[in-house]
C-alpha positions, -999 to +999 in steps of 0.1 A: -428+448-101-412+418-084-380+422-105-377+458-098-382+451-060-354+424-065-330+449-079-335+472-052-334+448-026-298+438-040-286+472-038-298+479-003-283+445+009-249+454-007-251+486+009-262+471+044-231+445+039-206+472+031-218+491+062-214+457+080-177+454+066-170+488+076-182+483+111-162+452+115-130+469+107-136+500+126-155+488+153-142+475+186-154+448+209-168+477+232-196+485+206-217+454+221-237+465+250-255+434+257-240+399+258-262+378+278-290+360+263-325+369+279-345+342+286-370+333+260-405+328+272-422+295+260-449+310+249-479+294+225-502+308+204-482+340+193-500+365+171-480+382+142-470+416+143-500+439+135-502+455+102-507+490+118-472+485+138-455+474+107-470+501+086-458+528+114-423+513+113-423+516+076-432+551+073-414+563+105-385+541+116-354+560+109-325+539+126-322+502+132-296+486+154-286+453+160-268+435+189-254+400+184-249+378+214-220+355+202-203+376+177-179+406+185-198+433+164-229+453+163-248+466+132-270+497+124-287+511+094-298+546+089-302+550+052-340+552+044-339+529+016-317+503+035-343+507+064-373+498+042-355+469+025-347+455+061-382+458+071-389+434+041-369+409+062-401+400+080-426+376+067-464+381+072-464+342+083-468+340+120-445+322+143-467+306+168-443+295+194-408+296+205-396+256+205-373+250+233-344+241+210-344+277+195-322+302+210-319+340+199-288+353+182-294+389+186-318+418+192-331+442+168-340+475+178-361+501+154-358+537+164-380+566+157-365+603+164-340+587+186-365+565+207-367+527+207-402+519+197-398+480+191-374+453+199-373+420+183-351+389+193-336+372+161-337+335+159-315+322+133-305+284+132-318+250+119-354+252+119-354+285+137-357+314+113-379+341+130-384+372+151-399+374+184-412+410+190-408+421+228-414+448+253-394+447+285-387+411+278-424+403+277-431+382+244-455+401+221-455+388+185-438+362+163-432+364+126-411+341+105-384+355+083-388+361+046-369+344+020-349+377+017-345+375+055-328+344+057-304+354+029-298+385+045-288+370+080-270+340+062-246+366+045-243+387+077-231+354+094-209+344+068-193+377+065-187+377+106-173+342+105-149+353+076-140+384+097-130+362+128-107+341+107-089+372+094-058+382+114-069+409+142-105+398+135 
């Protein structure tokens, strides 16, 4: 079962990277609507994203959008398999607080029928590998990234860095 899931994850991750590369080549700097970092709450004792919310996203989420604060690109996913694979980037392990040295690199938006139903700040740096779920900049939940999540975002950032080095990037 795990091998089968890994096989499908690789396919979805490849599809995601292809979509990312296409958006990098054809996207413009105007696609980023949010550049400023919101102020992270120094909240302690966060709880993980509840299972019923995760299940609702798994069943109904039809679009995922990303904005990155320090990169000149955004990213979206709308293929059902890619969305389900993307939801596996979340670990069940709780991120109990936001260390002061951790800063978000972007925001992830979950859509259902054209409506944003959940937002998560993405933290991805040394010792900061987690999502903080928010509503109107109020911190609600915290979850660490899964191993697949760490690999996925590492590849995205590597691709973004490579695109920056290319002429016209």
